[in-house]
Every structure is written in structure tokens, then in C-alpha cells.
N, C-alpha and C positions, 0 to 999 in steps of 0.2 A: 559431489564427492566429499565436500566438507562434512555433510551430515553423516556419511558412512565412517570416515576416519575419526571424527570427534566422538561419535557414538561408540565405536570400537574401543578407543583408548579409555574413555571415561568408565565404561562398564567393566572392561578388563581390570582396571585398577580398583574400582569400587567393589568388585566381586571377591578380591583376595581377602580372605578372612571372614567373608560373609557367611550367613547361616546356610545358604545353598551350597557353598563350597564345602562347608563342614558336612552337609548332607551327602555330597559326592564321596567324601572320605568314608562315611558310615556305610553307604550303599556298596562301595568297593570292598570294604572289609567284610560286610555281611554276605554278599552274593558271590564275590570273586569271579565275576563275568563282565569284563570291561566293555565289550562291544554293545550288548543290550543296554547297559547303563549309559554309555555315551549317546546312543541313539535316542534313549528316553529323555536325556537332558536336552538334546537338540529339538525334539518334537515339542516338549513342554515349553521351552524357551520361545520358539517361534509362535506358538499359540498365545502364550502369556504376553509377549512383547508386541504382537500384532494387535491384540486387544488394547494394550496400553497406548500404542501409537495412534490407534483410532480415537481413543479418548482425547489424546493431545490435539489431534486434528479437529475434533468436535469443539473442544474448548476454544481453539483458534477461531472457529466460525462464530462462536457466541460473543466473544469479547472484541471490542475495537482494538486497533493496533496499538494505540497509546496505553490503554489499560493492560493489554497483554504484555507489553514490554515491562511494565512495572511488576506485574505478577510474576513473569518469568525471571526477571532480575532478582527479585526478592526470593523466589523459589530456588534459584541456583545458589544463592548465598546460604539459604537454609540447608540445602543439600551439602554444601561445604562443611557446615557445622555437624550435620547428622552423620556424615561419612567418618567422622572422628570417633563415633561411639561404636565400640566393638560389638559384634553380634554373638549370640549364643544359640546353639541348636536346641530347640524344644524337644522334650522326650517324645511327644506325639509325632514330630517330623522324623525322628530317628528310627521309628518303627513303621515303615510303609506297609500297606496291605500286601497279602501274600497271593497275588494273582500273576505271578511271573515277574522276572527281573525287569523287563521292558515296561510293562504296565505299572508296576510298583514305582519305577523311576519317574514315569510321566506324571502319575498322580501326585507323588511326593513333591517333585520339583515344581509342578504347576501351583500347588497349594502353598508351598514355601515361598514362592515368588510373589504371591498376592500381598500387596502393600509393602513390599520390600523396597530397599533403596534403589535397586536397579530397575524395578518396575516404575517407580515414581520418576526416576531419571529418564526413562523411555518416554513417559508422558510429556515431560518438560522438553526433551530434545525434539520430539515430534512437533510440538507447538513452536519451538524456536526455529527449526529448519524447514518446516512444511514439506518434508520429504519422507513420507511414511516408509517407502521401500528402503531408502538409504538408511534410515534410523533403525528399522527392524533388522536389516541385514547386518548393520554395524553392531547393534547391541547383542544380537545373537552370536556374532563372531567373538565379541568381547567375552560373553559368557563361556563360550567353548574354549577360548584361550586360557581362561582361568580354571575351568572345571575339568577339562580333559586331562591335564597333568595331575590334578588331584586324584582322578580315578586311577591313572596308571602308576603314579609314583607313590601316592598315599601320604601318610602323615609326615614322613621324613621331609618332604618338600615344604610343608607348612611350617615346620620348625626352622627351616633355613631361610625363609623369607622375612625380612624385617618389616612387619606389618605397619608399624608407626610411620616408616618412610613411605610405604606404598599408599597408605591412607592419607598421609600429608600431601603427597603428590596429587592424588585425586581431589582432595579438598582445594588445593591450589587451582587446579583446572576449573572446578566448579566456581570458585571465587572470581577467577578471571572472566569466565562467561557471565557471571552475575554482574560484575562491575561494568563490563562492556555493554551489556544489555541495558543496565540502568543509565549509563552515559548516553546511549541512544535514545532512551525514553526522555531523559532530561533535555536533550537537544530538540526532540520533537515538540516539547511544550515551551521551548525557548528559555530554559534555565541555564 
């Protein structure tokens, strides 16, 4: 259950102000059909994060436990720094293809998530917890918690959320995970 709850919290916080949340605003304003947009976000997130979690599990199988702890610890600290860099929505992502609201949302969200903070976090969380189902379920719930309100409430909600506070909280969580992981790595080698 730790994998699920930690994954949900980290991704929900990391997603606030992220380019995919901005994409949710754009899609909601453009199409004004929230149900197919929400369904598209859900499908794209599951597909993208399942792939990312599989990569995390694969990395776990390649690296020994001591090397993996160092890589994960440093990775979590890097994520803490990266989360403090605000995202912008690229023009290409703001104009999804015109194949219907659902398909446009799936394609746009899947592509926008490639290499995004939340996808990288999913890789790291999967490697850390070795629970693909819990991580994917948690990261998907976190994405939905951040993006469904964006679809229904729109830009008014984005202006009411103190992004620096939210990003700072997410960075703190990543930092704590990084330090705890590095302390475990240092103990494993007798430092």
C-alpha cells in the first residue's frame, strides 16, 4: 500500500502546474466536452505509466541492489530540483489532432507525458517499490486528482492554487525519499 499512497501523493502534487495539466485546460476550453476528455486522460495515463513502471522494473532487474539505491537516491534528489522548474505548454501540444475529443485527448496526453516529470517519477517509484500495480494505480490516481478538476473547473482553479507551495511540497517529498534511499545505500556499504 505504501507504493500506492506515495505514488498518488507525489504525482498529484507534481502534476499541479505541469504541462499536461495545462493541456487539460486547453482541451476543456477547446472541446467543452469533459467526459471524453477525462476518459482520454485516464486511458493515456494508464498506458504511459504502465510503460514507465515496466521500465522501472526492468532497471531494477539490471542493477544490483546497492547500485540501484544510489541511482534511485540521486534520482529522487534530481526530481526534487526538477519539480521546482515550472512547465510551459508547447504549441504543438495545445493543438491535438481532430479525430474526436477522446482520441485527441489520448494522443495529446500520451505524447505530452513522454519524458515528463510524472513519467520519470513513475519509473523511479516502480524501481523503488517493486510494485508495478500499486505504482501505476497510484500515479494514475494522482494524475486524475490533478487533471479532472482542471477539466471541470478550468483556469480559475489554476489561478487559485499557490504553485510554489505545491511544487515545494512535492520537492520536499522527493528529497525525503532521496535522502532515505541514500541513507539505506550508505548503510548497505557500511558508511
